[in-house]
N, CA, C and O of each residue as an XYZ file, in Angstrom:
588
protein
N     104.984    122.425    115.397
C     104.096    121.323    115.729
C     103.461    120.776    114.457
O     102.842    121.522    113.698
N     103.612    119.495    114.227
C     103.123    118.922    112.976
C     101.611    118.721    112.968
O     100.991    118.471    114.002
N     101.035    118.837    111.772
C      99.638    118.524    111.580
C      99.499    117.063    111.184
O     100.457    116.296    111.272
N      98.318    116.685    110.752
C      98.028    115.294    110.430
C      98.938    114.760    109.329
O      99.550    113.704    109.494
N      99.036    115.469    108.214
C      99.837    114.973    107.089
C     101.302    114.785    107.456
O     101.901    113.765    107.115
N     101.883    115.761    108.147
C     103.284    115.664    108.544
C     103.494    114.504    109.504
O     104.491    113.788    109.408
N     102.569    114.318    110.419
C     102.668    113.235    111.391
C     102.619    111.870    110.698
O     103.400    110.977    111.027
N     101.710    111.711    109.747
C     101.589    110.435    109.047
C     102.819    110.152    108.192
O     103.269    109.008    108.114
N     103.363    111.180    107.556
C     104.591    110.994    106.772
C     105.767    110.615    107.675
O     106.618    109.812    107.291
N     105.808    111.192    108.863
C     106.846    110.829    109.829
C     106.686    109.371    110.264
O     107.672    108.649    110.409
N     105.449    108.948    110.470
C     105.187    107.548    110.854
C     105.648    106.588    109.766
O     106.115    105.489    110.065
N     105.522    106.995    108.508
C     105.932    106.132    107.402
C     107.456    105.977    107.312
O     107.949    105.105    106.596
N     108.191    106.810    108.025
C     109.652    106.674    108.056
C     110.114    105.644    109.093
O     111.306    105.348    109.180
N     109.189    105.104    109.871
C     109.544    104.061    110.832
C     109.973    102.801    110.081
O     109.396    102.487    109.040
N     110.972    102.074    110.585
C     111.379    100.841    109.918
C     110.200     99.872    109.765
O     109.496     99.582    110.732
N     110.000     99.386    108.561
C     108.947     98.415    108.297
C     107.557     98.979    108.101
O     106.610     98.214    107.918
N     107.403    100.307    108.134
C     106.065    100.906    108.008
C     105.452    100.580    106.655
O     106.084    100.762    105.614
N     104.230    100.102    106.681
C     103.499     99.794    105.449
C     102.355    100.786    105.239
O     102.000    101.103    104.104
N     101.782    101.272    106.340
C     100.690    102.226    106.253
C     100.502    102.929    107.576
O     100.870    102.402    108.626
N      99.925    104.127    107.530
C      99.662    104.891    108.743
C      98.375    105.681    108.552
O      98.076    106.157    107.456
N      97.620    105.810    109.637
C      96.366    106.567    109.581
C      96.104    107.219    110.930
O      96.552    106.739    111.971
N      95.376    108.315    110.887
C      94.833    108.930    112.088
C      93.340    108.665    112.039
O      92.669    109.031    111.074
N      92.818    108.026    113.082
C      91.444    107.526    113.068
C      90.662    108.069    114.256
O      91.182    108.149    115.369
N      89.422    108.437    114.014
C      88.487    108.810    115.078
C      87.801    107.525    115.522
O      87.062    106.919    114.747
N      88.039    107.103    116.768
C      87.503    105.811    117.185
C      86.019    105.838    117.511
O      85.417    104.775    117.657
N      85.408    107.002    117.630
C      83.957    107.023    117.851
C      83.190    106.838    116.548
O      82.126    106.219    116.545
N      83.707    107.360    115.449
C      83.013    107.240    114.162
C      83.609    106.167    113.254
O      82.931    105.666    112.357
N      84.876    105.813    113.484
C      85.549    104.854    112.623
C      86.098    105.461    111.348
O      86.526    104.728    110.456
N      86.097    106.784    111.239
C      86.580    107.454    110.033
C      88.070    107.764    110.123
O      88.578    108.159    111.172
N      88.754    107.576    109.008
C      90.166    107.960    108.916
C      90.222    109.461    108.643
O      89.638    109.939    107.670
N      90.921    110.202    109.494
C      91.085    111.642    109.308
C      92.226    111.925    108.340
O      92.351    113.031    107.813
N      93.048    110.920    108.116
C      94.149    110.989    107.167
C      94.760    109.610    107.062
O      94.746    108.849    108.030
N      95.299    109.276    105.898
C      95.916    107.964    105.709
C      96.974    108.043    104.619
O      96.821    108.774    103.640
N      98.057    107.277    104.800
C      99.104    107.153    103.792
C      99.548    105.697    103.727
O      99.387    104.949    104.691
N     100.103    105.301    102.593
C     100.625    103.950    102.442
C      99.539    102.949    102.096
O      98.467    103.307    101.607
N      99.841    101.683    102.360
C      98.896    100.611    102.057
C      98.238    100.124    103.347
O      98.698    100.426    104.448
N      97.156     99.367    103.191
C      96.426     98.862    104.347
C      95.949     97.451    104.091
O      95.766     97.055    102.940
N      95.744     96.677    105.164
C      95.254     95.311    104.990
C      93.970     95.304    104.170
O      93.067     96.099    104.431
N      93.879     94.428    103.195
C      92.707     94.364    102.335
C      92.671     95.436    101.274
O      91.772     95.438    100.434
N      93.640     96.362    101.291
C      93.712     97.404    100.283
C      92.769     98.577    100.473
O      92.734     99.468     99.624
N      92.004     98.610    101.552
C      91.007     99.665    101.764
C      91.277    100.358    103.097
O      91.033     99.783    104.157
N      91.786    101.605    103.044
C      92.120    102.290    104.295
C      90.882    102.634    105.118
O      90.962    102.673    106.346
N      89.745    102.883    104.480
C      88.529    103.195    105.250
C      88.029    101.972    106.020
O      87.614    102.094    107.173
N      88.066    100.796    105.393
C      87.649     99.571    106.080
C      88.615     99.251    107.221
O      88.190     98.858    108.307
N      89.918     99.420    106.969
C      90.912     99.170    108.013
C      90.716    100.135    109.181
O      90.847     99.737    110.338
N      90.401    101.410    108.885
C      90.168    102.399    109.939
C      88.952    102.021    110.773
O      88.994    102.100    112.001
N      87.876    101.615    110.123
C      86.656    101.237    110.840
C      86.895    100.021    111.732
O      86.415     99.973    112.865
N      87.635     99.044    111.221
C      87.910     97.844    112.011
C      88.843     98.144    113.182
O      88.633     97.637    114.284
N      89.866     98.957    112.955
C      90.771     99.342    114.039
C      90.029    100.169    115.086
O      90.284    100.031    116.282
N      89.112    101.028    114.639
C      88.332    101.853    115.571
C      87.462    100.986    116.469
O      87.288    101.288    117.650
N      86.919     99.919    115.918
C      86.089     99.026    116.729
C      86.915     98.379    117.837
O      86.456     98.276    118.975
N      88.133     97.943    117.507
C      89.018     97.350    118.509
C      89.406     98.402    119.553
O      89.390     98.121    120.751
N      89.752     99.600    119.106
C      90.137    100.674    120.022
C      88.991    101.036    120.962
O      89.190    101.185    122.167
N      87.805    101.173    120.409
C      86.628    101.534    121.208
C      86.329    100.458    122.249
O      86.094    100.772    123.416
N      86.337     99.203    121.837
C      86.063     98.112    122.774
C      87.081     98.081    123.907
O      86.722     97.843    125.060
N      88.339     98.318    123.587
C      89.386     98.312    124.606
C      89.248     99.504    125.546
O      89.315     99.347    126.765
N      89.058    100.685    124.986
C      89.007    101.911    125.796
C      87.808    101.936    126.737
O      87.856    102.594    127.776
N      86.750    101.242    126.395
C      85.544    101.262    127.219
C      85.528    100.186    128.300
O      84.586    100.131    129.091
N      86.537     99.338    128.353
C      86.593     98.271    129.347
C      87.456     98.701    130.525
O      88.624     99.051    130.351
N      86.883     98.676    131.717
C      87.626     99.081    132.913
C      88.884     98.249    133.148
O      89.849     98.746    133.730
N      88.888     97.003    132.709
C      90.050     96.138    132.918
C      91.300     96.681    132.230
O      92.415     96.338    132.623
N      91.133     97.517    131.218
C      92.270     98.017    130.457
C      92.580     99.484    130.713
O      93.453    100.047    130.053
N      91.890    100.113    131.650
C      92.120    101.528    131.942
C      92.784    101.666    133.311
O      92.711    100.745    134.125
N      93.430    102.800    133.576
C      94.100    102.992    134.860
C      93.111    102.997    136.022
O      91.939    103.327    135.845
N      93.588    102.631    137.209
C      92.752    102.685    138.410
C      92.251    104.107    138.617
O      93.000    105.064    138.421
N      91.000    104.249    139.007
C      90.418    105.561    139.261
C      89.969    106.292    138.024
O      89.534    107.439    138.122
N      90.056    105.682    136.872
C      89.636    106.319    135.623
C      88.125    106.223    135.525
O      87.566    105.127    135.566
N      87.457    107.366    135.395
C      85.995    107.418    135.390
C      85.432    107.373    133.987
O      85.199    108.424    133.390
N      85.211    106.226    133.456
C      84.600    106.126    132.134
C      85.614    106.350    131.036
O      86.800    106.536    131.309
N      85.153    106.332    129.780
C      86.071    106.376    128.660
C      86.870    107.669    128.539
O      87.936    107.671    127.924
N      86.370    108.790    129.121
C      87.073    110.065    128.957
C      87.422    110.721    130.284
O      87.394    111.948    130.376
N      87.747    109.956    131.303
C      88.187    110.551    132.556
C      87.059    111.183    133.339
O      86.169    110.483    133.821
N      87.085    112.506    133.472
C      86.115    113.206    134.299
C      84.783    113.451    133.605
O      83.916    114.124    134.161
N      84.610    112.933    132.439
C      83.414    113.192    131.649
C      82.130    112.952    132.443
O      81.179    113.727    132.343
N      82.106    111.888    133.221
C      80.890    111.530    133.934
C      80.561    112.499    135.066
O      79.429    112.508    135.551
N      81.537    113.328    135.504
C      81.294    114.247    136.618
C      81.048    115.675    136.186
O      80.821    116.530    137.042
N      81.083    115.979    134.889
C      80.992    117.365    134.436
C      79.718    118.055    134.885
O      79.750    119.239    135.220
N      78.602    117.350    134.899
C      77.331    117.974    135.255
C      77.026    117.975    136.740
O      75.977    118.482    137.137
N      77.886    117.436    137.568
C      77.634    117.329    138.997
C      77.953    118.657    139.670
O      79.011    119.241    139.435
N      77.021    119.137    140.520
C      77.240    120.393    141.226
C      78.482    120.292    142.099
O      78.669    119.301    142.804
N      79.324    121.306    142.054
C      80.537    121.338    142.856
C      81.686    120.527    142.287
O      82.747    120.452    142.906
N      81.504    119.923    141.136
C      82.566    119.108    140.537
C      83.671    120.011    140.002
O      83.435    121.169    139.659
N      84.846    119.476    139.940
C      85.964    120.211    139.365
C      85.712    120.461    137.891
O      85.068    119.641    137.237
N      86.204    121.581    137.340
C      86.056    121.786    135.903
C      86.790    120.688    135.148
O      87.817    120.181    135.599
N      86.253    120.336    134.011
C      86.847    119.260    133.229
C      88.220    119.676    132.711
O      88.380    120.755    132.141
N      89.194    118.818    132.913
C      90.536    119.039    132.388
C      90.588    118.470    130.976
O      89.708    117.703    130.584
N      91.615    118.840    130.207
C      91.750    118.193    128.902
C      91.763    116.680    129.089
O      92.435    116.155    129.977
N      91.027    116.008    128.260
C      90.860    114.572    128.418
C      92.124    113.819    128.020
O      92.720    114.078    126.975
N      92.511    112.893    128.866
C      93.584    111.972    128.516
C      92.943    110.710    127.976
O      91.882    110.304    128.449
N      93.563    110.094    127.007
C      93.008    108.847    126.502
C      93.004    107.795    127.608
O      93.895    107.798    128.458
N      92.031    106.905    127.614
C      91.954    105.886    128.657
C      93.033    104.816    128.526
O      93.331    104.127    129.502
N      93.619    104.662    127.355
C      94.648    103.661    127.079
C      95.762    104.360    126.305
O      95.482    105.228    125.478
N      97.016    103.998    126.557
C      98.118    104.603    125.793
C      98.200    104.035    124.386
O      98.120    104.767    123.399
N      98.361    102.718    124.308
C      98.444    102.115    122.995
C      98.015    100.654    123.029
O      97.945    100.026    124.085
N      97.732    100.140    121.850
C      97.395     98.733    121.654
C      98.368     98.168    120.635
O      98.749     98.849    119.682
N      98.768     96.922    120.839
C      99.643     96.261    119.888
C      98.972     94.954    119.499
O      98.630     94.131    120.348
N      98.795     94.785    118.208
C      98.219     93.558    117.684
C      99.256     92.957    116.754
O      99.750     93.627    115.847
N      99.585     91.698    116.979
C     100.581     91.060    116.121
C      99.964     89.839    115.451
O      99.101     89.163    116.010
N     100.433     89.582    114.244
C     100.062     88.356    113.548
C     101.327     87.788    112.920
O     102.424     88.266    113.211
N     101.198     86.796    112.078
C     102.387     86.115    111.532
C     103.325     87.026    110.751
O     104.537     86.811    110.754
N     102.781     88.039    110.082
C     103.658     88.839    109.229
C     103.681     90.329    109.535
O     104.392     91.079    108.865
N     102.920     90.779    110.533
C     102.905     92.222    110.781
C     102.518     92.571    112.209
O     102.039     91.736    112.978
N     102.744     93.841    112.531
C     102.305     94.437    113.794
C     101.369     95.586    113.450
O     101.561     96.276    112.449
N     100.364     95.785    114.280
C      99.506     96.964    114.217
C      99.677     97.669    115.554
O      99.440     97.080    116.608
N     100.083     98.917    115.507
C     100.238     99.701    116.727
C      99.216    100.827    116.674
O      99.210    101.623    115.735
N      98.353    100.893    117.679
C      97.344    101.936    117.790
C      97.725    102.799    118.982
O      97.692    102.331    120.120
N      98.085    104.047    118.736
C      98.504    104.969    119.783
C      97.429    106.028    119.963
O      97.157    106.804    119.047
N      96.816    106.063    121.143
C      95.782    107.045    121.435
C      96.418    108.418    121.592
O      97.502    108.548    122.161
N      95.734    109.447    121.082
C      96.278    110.801    121.052
C      95.539    111.687    122.051
O      94.318    111.823    121.968
N      96.272    112.297    123.007
C      95.628    113.246    123.917
C      95.216    114.499    123.144
O      95.993    115.011    122.338
N      94.011    114.989    123.382
C      93.531    116.196    122.716
C      92.866    117.116    123.722
O      92.607    116.722    124.859
N      92.589    118.340    123.304
C      91.902    119.291    124.180
C      90.398    119.037    124.198
O      89.678    119.620    125.009
N      89.925    118.171    123.309
C      88.499    117.845    123.314
C      88.304    116.476    123.940
O      88.545    116.348    125.140
N      87.887    115.446    123.221
C      87.518    114.195    123.873
C      88.509    113.045    123.729
O      88.199    111.926    124.137
N      89.677    113.281    123.167
C      90.711    112.257    123.006
C      90.180    110.981    122.370
O      90.469    109.877    122.832
N      89.415    111.141    121.326
C      88.836    109.973    120.665
C      89.534    109.663    119.345
O      88.917    109.100    118.440
N      90.804    110.019    119.222
C      91.555    109.709    118.008
C      92.794    108.894    118.366
O      93.314    108.969    119.479
N      93.247    108.119    117.393
C      94.460    107.348    117.582
C      95.233    107.264    116.278
O      94.668    107.363    115.189
N      96.531    107.079    116.415
C      97.399    106.821    115.279
C      97.464    105.312    115.094
O      97.672    104.575    116.058
N      97.289    104.857    113.873
C      97.379    103.427    113.551
C      98.521    103.253    112.564
O      98.497    103.812    111.467
N      99.516    102.478    112.957
C     100.636    102.194    112.065
C     100.702    100.689    111.854
O     100.658     99.902    112.800
N     100.807    100.317    110.597
C     100.925     98.915    110.198
C     102.380     98.679    109.828
O     102.901     99.321    108.916
N     103.042     97.756    110.533
C     104.460     97.469    110.337
C     104.662     96.043    109.836
O     104.009     95.116    110.316
N     105.552     95.867    108.885
C     105.965     94.526    108.469
C     106.773     93.921    109.603
O     107.679     94.563    110.133
N     106.459     92.717    109.971
C     107.144     92.078    111.090
C     108.613     91.798    110.777
O     109.452     91.837    111.677
N     108.932     91.519    109.524
C     110.302     91.163    109.143
C     111.304     92.290    109.372
O     112.452     92.021    109.727
N     110.902     93.536    109.179
C     111.846     94.636    109.374
C     111.313     95.761    110.251
O     111.939     96.817    110.347
N     110.167     95.550    110.892
C     109.623     96.539    111.811
C     110.299     96.450    113.166
O     110.782     95.389    113.562
N     110.329     97.554    113.865
C     110.903     97.613    115.203
C     109.801     98.098    116.138
O     109.509     99.292    116.208
N     109.200     97.163    116.848
C     108.046     97.464    117.686
C     108.371     98.459    118.805
O     107.594     99.380    119.059
N     109.491     98.282    119.460
C     109.869     99.191    120.546
C     110.069    100.616    120.031
O     109.581    101.576    120.627
N     110.785    100.741    118.931
C     111.011    102.064    118.341
C     109.694    102.686    117.896
O     109.478    103.885    118.076
N     108.816    101.875    117.316
C     107.518    102.395    116.867
C     106.718    102.946    118.047
O     106.123    104.018    117.939
N     106.697    102.233    119.162
C     105.966    102.722    120.345
C     106.524    104.053    120.839
O     105.770    104.971    121.159
N     107.839    104.147    120.898
C     108.472    105.383    121.379
C     108.155    106.541    120.439
O     107.713    107.600    120.883
N     108.378    106.343    119.147
C     108.169    107.419    118.176
C     106.703    107.822    118.070
O     106.396    109.008    117.954
N     105.793    106.850    118.107
C     104.363    107.192    118.046
C     103.942    107.988    119.273
O     103.114    108.893    119.169
N     104.500    107.664    120.430
C     104.218    108.453    121.632
C     104.668    109.892    121.474
O     103.952    110.821    121.851
N     105.859    110.075    120.914
C     106.372    111.427    120.668
C     105.499    112.163    119.655
O     105.185    113.340    119.837
N     105.104    111.460    118.579
C     104.254    112.080    117.564
C     102.906    112.483    118.136
O     102.403    113.567    117.842
N     102.324    111.620    118.947
C     101.007    111.894    119.528
C     101.052    113.145    120.406
O     100.100    113.925    120.423
N     102.146    113.339    121.129
C     102.280    114.520    121.987
C     102.404    115.807    121.173
O     101.913    116.854    121.595
N     103.054    115.738    120.015
C     103.294    116.926    119.193
C     102.180    117.234    118.203
O     102.092    118.350    117.690
N     101.341    116.259    117.938
C     100.318    116.402    116.903
C      99.356    117.547    117.214
O      98.846    117.665    118.328
N      99.123    118.377    116.215
C      98.189    119.494    116.352
C      96.942    119.177    115.528
O      97.017    119.008    114.311
N      95.811    119.101    116.196
C      94.542    118.857    115.520
C      93.715    120.133    115.565
O      93.656    120.810    116.592
N      93.087    120.453    114.457
C      92.254    121.637    114.485
C      92.029    122.221    113.128
O      91.339    123.232    112.998
């Protein structure tokens, strides 16, 4: 099972990859980053991507039916007789942002804690493969070991 560095290096092997980061969307901090980033600053790019991820994950319009808040059962943990909290699933699978020359793919990562991290891959539009990136990032997110 790959850790953060191995996962990011694997992401950089995607066609058209320009940069990759693992970001905590609650704090906006990059837990790891490789390659280049828009504006040349991976910390600023992580903070901006985290803001988009947080805004999306907290909106009911973008979460599955029956999803209770940003972390699933989180809102019921303190209720008497409630089921024990299961590992949190992210409220959204991924986000895709496209512009004239690139794609940004943000893949939320399921974790045993609060699932507040995502993989951010920046792809050149000219040689990036969006479908392949979504598939591979999903596989990476499932295998990623955090700890």
